N, C-alpha and C positions, 0 to 999 in steps of 0.2 A: 609452551607458554600461551597466554591468551589475554585479551582485553577483558572488559567487564563480563563476568559470568554470574548468572543469578541462581539462587536457591530459594526455597520457600517452605514455610511451615503451614500445612493445611490441616484443619480440624473441622468437624461438623459445626454448623451454625450454633448448636446448643452447647458447644464446648469451646469457649473462647480461651485461648492460651494466655497465661500471665507469667511474669517473672522470666521472660525469655532470655537465654544467654547462649552464646556460641563460643566454642573453644577449639583449639587445634589439638587433636588427639594423636596425630602422627604425621610426619612429613615436614617439608620445609616451611618457613614462615610465608604467610600470604597476606597481602594488603586487603583490607576489608572495609566496606562502607556499611555501617550498621544504622544508618538513619531510618531505615525501615526494618525493624527486627524480624518481622514475619517474612520479609522478602529481601534479604541482604544481597549485596553485590560484591563479588570477590575478584581480585586481579591476581593471576598466577605469576610466579617469578620465572625467570629463566633457569633452566636446569641443565645439567651435563648429560643426563640420560632420562628416558621416560621414567616418571616417578609417581608412585601412589601417595595420595594425601588423604587423611581422614579428618573430617570436621564433625564435631559433635554439638547437636542442638539440645538444649534442656529447657523445659517449661513446666509450669503448673497447670494442669487441666482438670477441672472439676475437683479441685482440692488434692489431686494426686500429682506427685513429681514424675515426669516422663522424660525420656531422652531417646535420641535416635542418631545414627551415624550416616554421614554422606561420604561416599567413596569417590575420589576424584583422581583421574589420570592426567597428570601434567606432562605434556610431550616436549621432547627436545626438538627444536626447530632451527633451521638455518637462520643466520642473521638476516634482518630485513634490509634489502638493498633497493626495493622498488619505490619509485616516486608515485606510482599509481595506487599501490596498496601499502601504506606506510604504518598501518596498525596490524597487530597479529591476526591472522585468519585461521579459521577452523581447517582441519584436514578434510579434504574432499576426494572423491573418486569418480571415475566414469561409471555411470549406471549400467551401460552396456559394456561388459568386459571385452567383447570382441569389436568394439567400435573402431573403425579405421582412424579415428581422431584421438583415441585414448592416450597416445603418447604426447600430444600437444595441447589437449583440451585444458587441463588445469594450468599449465604453464602460460597459456595465452589469455586466460580470462579470470583466474582467481589464485594468484600466487604473490607471495611477499618478495619474490625474486624477479618479477616482471619488470624489466628495465627499459624495454622498448616494445611498442605494440607490434603484434604479429601481422604478417602480410596476408593479403587475400588468398594468396597461393597456399599459405600454411593453414588458414582457417577461413574459408569463404562463407558467405551467407548461405543458409540452408537452401534458399531458392535459387542459388547459382549452380546447384547440382542438377544433374539430368532428371532425377526423380526425388523430389523433396517431400516424400510421403512420411508416414508415421515412423517407419524404421529409421529414416534419416534424421527425424526430429529426436528420437530417443538416443541416437548415436551422439548427439550434442548435449546430452543431459549430464550435469555434474552435481553430485549430491554429497551431503555429509552423513546421511543415514539412508539405508536401503528403502525404508518405508516411504520416504519422500518421492523417490523415483517410481515406486509401485503405485502410489496414489495419483501422481501426475499422469502416468500411463493409463490408469483407470479413467481419469477425467477425460482424456482425449478419446478413449474408446467409447465411453458411455454418456458423456455430458457435453458433447460437441456435435450434435446431430446435423448442423448445417455446415460443419467444417470451418467455422469462422476462425477458430484459434489455430487449427492446422494451417490455414491460409495465411494468417497474420504472422505466424512463426517463421515463414519463409524469409522474413527480413531481419532475422537475428543470426548470429554466429553460434550462440550457445544459450542454454538455460542453466542457471546456477541456483540450486535450492540448498540452503545451509542453515543450521540452527543459529548462526551468528549474523544472518542477514536481517536487519531491521532498521528502517522500513524497506520495502521493495523499491527497486529502481531499474532504469535502463541507462546504459552507459555507451556512448558512441565510441569511446576510445577502444573498447574491446568488441563492440557490436553485440554484447550479450545483455540479457535481462537477468536480474537477481531477485529471487522471490523469497519473501518471508514465509516460512512453512506454517505460520499460524493460520494461514488460509487453506492448508492442505491436510491437516490431521483428521483422522477418523476415530482412532482409539485413544483413550485417556492416557495410556502409557506413551503414545506418540506425542501427545501434547506436552507431557512431562519433560521431553527432551529438548524443548524449544526455549531458547534464551529469552529473558525478560529485561534485558538492559534498557534503561530509560531513554526516551527520545531527548536529545540535547536541545531541541527547539522549544521545550515546554514553557520557557519563560518569555518567549517573544510576544510583544504586543501587550504586556501586562498593564501599561498605562492608558490603553484605549478604553473607551466607555461602552463598547458594544461587543457582542459576540455574533458570529455567523455559523450556526450549527447546520448540519446536514444529516440525512439518513436515507436509506432505501426502504421503500414500503410496497406492500402488495396486499390488497383487501384490508386496508387499514391496520396492518400489522408490520412490525419490523421484519425485514428479511435477513438482516445480519444475525449471526449466531451470538447470543448474549448470555448463555449459561456460564456462570463463573467457573474459572479453572479449578477452584477449590472443591467443587462437587465431584470432580473426577468421573464424569460419565462420558460414554462414547457418543458420537454423533453420526447421522446418516450422510450418505453422499448428497442427498437432496438438501440437507442443511448446510453442507459445505459449499455447494454450487454458487449461491449468489455473491458471496464475498470474493471467491476466487475468480468468477467470471468478470466482475467489475474491475478487479485488479488487473487481469490480463487484458481486458479491452483498453484500459488506460496505458499500461506500460508498452503494450504492443502497438498502440497508436503512435507512441514516440518512435519506435523502431521504423514504422512505416511512413512516418513523417520525414525522417532522415533518408531512408532508403526504400521508397515504394517499389513494388515488383516491376513497375513499368520502366525503371532505370537500371535494373540489375545487369543487363547485358552491356550497359555503357560504363560500368565502374572500371576504372583504370588502375587504381592503387598508386603505389605498391601496398598501402594500408587503407583501411576504411577511413581512418582519420584524415588521410590525404584527400580522399574523395569528399568527405564531409566539408573540409575547409574550402574546397573548390565550389561546392554547391552553396555553402553558406555565404561565401564572398559575392556570389551572383544572385543571392536571395531566391534560390530555387526550391527550398524546402516547402512542403505543403503548408506549413504554418506561416512561412513568409508570404506566400501567395494569398492565404486567408487574410492576413493583416492588410495586404495591399488592396484587396477587393472589399473586405468587410471589416474595417478596423473597429476596435473598441474605442470609446470616446471619453470615458470618465478619467480625467487626470487625477482627481481626488482618490478614486479607488486604486489606481495604479500606484500612487505614492503610499497609500496605506498598506498595500500588499508588501512593499519593501520593509515595512515595520513588522508586520505579522509573520512573514515567511523568510526574511533575510536578517532580521535582528537589528535593523537600523533604529536609531533613536527617534521617538515620536516628537514632532514639533508641538508647541503650545496649542496651535490651532487644531492639530490632529487630536490632541488630548481633550479638546473641548467638544469635539463632534458627538452629538447625541445619536441614539438609534434612529431617530427621525431623519437626521441629516444623512445618515448612511443609506437609509431607504430611498431618499430622493436621488442620491447619486447612482445607486445600483439598479433600481427598478426601471429607470429610464434608459438604461444601456442594454447591451445585447450579450453580456457574459452569462454563461450557464451557472457560474459559481464564483465566489470571491477568489479562489485559488487561480482562476483563469487569468487574473490580472498579474500574477507573479511573472510569467513570461508568455510570449506568443506560442511557445511549444506546449505549455500547459493548457492554454486556451483551446488549441486545436484538439488536444487529446481528451479534454473534458467534454467537448461537444460530441466527439465520437463515442466515448464511454456511455454518456447518459442516453444518447439516441439508441445505441445498440442494446442497452439494458432494457429500455422500454419496448423496443421493437421485438427482440428475441424472447425475452422472459416476462414481459408484462409487468416489470418492476419499475416504479417511478422514484425519482429522487426528490426529496424535500430540501428546500433551501430557505433559511429564514434569517432575519435580523432581529436580535433581541437585546434586552438590557443586560447588565452584568452585575448581578447581586453578589454579595459576599459568599454565599453558598450557592454553587452552580449545580443544578440538576434539572431534569426535564420538568420537574414539578415547580421549580422556582423561577426559571427564566421566562419572561413574558415577550411575546412576539409583537414587534412593531409592524413588520411586513414579512410576508412569506408566500411561497408558492409550492405546490406539488406538481411535478412534471413541467418545470419551466422550459425544457427543451421543446415542448410542443407549442410554445408561444410563436405567433406568426412572425414576430420580429427576429427570431433566431433561426427560422427555417432555411434561409439561403446560406447562412453560415454553416449549419450542420450538414446540409446537402452537399455543399462543396467539399467538405472534409471527407465525408463518406465516399463520395464519388472518386476522390483521389486515392483513397486507401483500399476500398473494395469496389472497383468499378463494375463488378458483376451484378451488384445490387442496383435497383432503380431508386437512387437516392431521393429524387424529388418526390416520388410517390410515397416512399417510406416515411419521410418527415411530415408530409401532409396528412398521413394516416395516424400519426402519433396523437394520443389524447390531449385535449386542450388543458392548459394549466388550471388548477383549482386553487383559489386564493385562501390563505389562512385567515383566521379570525384575529383581528388586532386586539391586543390586550389580554388574550387568552394565553395560557402557558404552552410551552413546547409539547408537553404531554397531552394537554387538552386539544391540541391541533393535530393529533394523530388520526382520529376517526373522522376525517373530513370528506372521504370519497363516498359516493353513493353506494350503498350496500344494504343488505337485509337488516332488519332491526335485531334479529337474533345474533347475527355475526358481529354487529356493533357492540352488543352487550357482552359477548364472549371476549371481544378484543379489549374492552375496558377492564374486565376482570383480570385478563392476562397482564395488562400494563401495570395494574396496581401490584400484582404479585411479583413482577420481575421487570422493573423499569431499568433499562440500560443506562450507562453513563452517557452524557452528552458528547457527541462527536463533532469536533470543530473543523472547519474548512482547512484542507491541507494536511490533516493529522495522519493520513495513511501514507504520505509520500515523503521522500527524502528532499534534499534541497531542490528547488525548481530546476527543471531541465532547461538549459540555456539554448 
């Protein structure tokens, strides 16, 4: 059985399908959401045994009737008894068949039968082992597809030259990569990180196996009059992979790296906020949740200390964050705020991004993520405040205020340095943040697209960038869109 599972009809841009229909060719009845005929969402029923189902898609393409079949395996699963995972989960397995934790890994971190959290003795943090090296990390890897583990292992071997991620992974119990994880998140109850494989695929057929279930938060904040988009850029170009899935092309490891690196810096910042390496020897258990509750009650987390030393000040932005990221109803005053109002609230404060106002945990994690992306990869984050036209695209939204590399602002340096020092004390955090590039202001009144080429660079590179933007402008990415509900 399963929750929402996506399928899609892909054709070349020159062959737009029409008269699309879906039918059940074989197998038990399936609930279907056909609001998007080219990308429908199915919900599988409970079955008495593993069962094959065939769905048939038909469409008219360039005047010709075409059809194709989708073969689906619906698995028989035990009844859901877990309060932690109360929706059906994909089948997963230990990437390392000889892992000493293979018998407990799934039961402790990704099971519909998890009824109480595992103890530290059953599944400790990786850093609590005598040697928390690469092999120990892979021993904690749980995947739904073999390629996910292979690509993650490749990333650790070839795209972690400073061992940042190997170091940060010491503060998790496990890494779960499954086609049904969307979006990625860290969870203190299990001590694991859960990664959306959309940031890990290299081959088109790997991308095909990733679910496209919609994000339930897509309607939050609809009544507000502003947007806060973001993007990562280098040399005036997007660093996120933006080639549409429908093209079915492979991508290189270098094209995969920016999105995966930023995701890991953020999610692993959460793990190290809760359980930095400096306190691993002091954990008493019996579960990590017990240790968290003790640390939380005494305000000992890194993010607690950040808030005590360098708090955010805008009550307006904090209240708006509850609307945008928690689904609270907007007040009449909040509905009346213009982009100019938001600019005055945000620019005068010291948050790296709108999402930082959702919780103190996200504030600390975003400071760390943006600083490390700039320091290690030379990739800077754009943040902007724009209007909200009926049609939202990079070419239609106009910037009221924005910055490239806000983390380099003098007013944010103490905050960023504090978090980095607590999470990776081996780095000279003070020097690191002082050497980050100074922020570059965006042009007020220009579109989000027109504000892409604002970094100093050669004329030829700017021209090439502008041509590329016109040819393949990605969808606007809004603050918080990559993350699950804010970490408390």
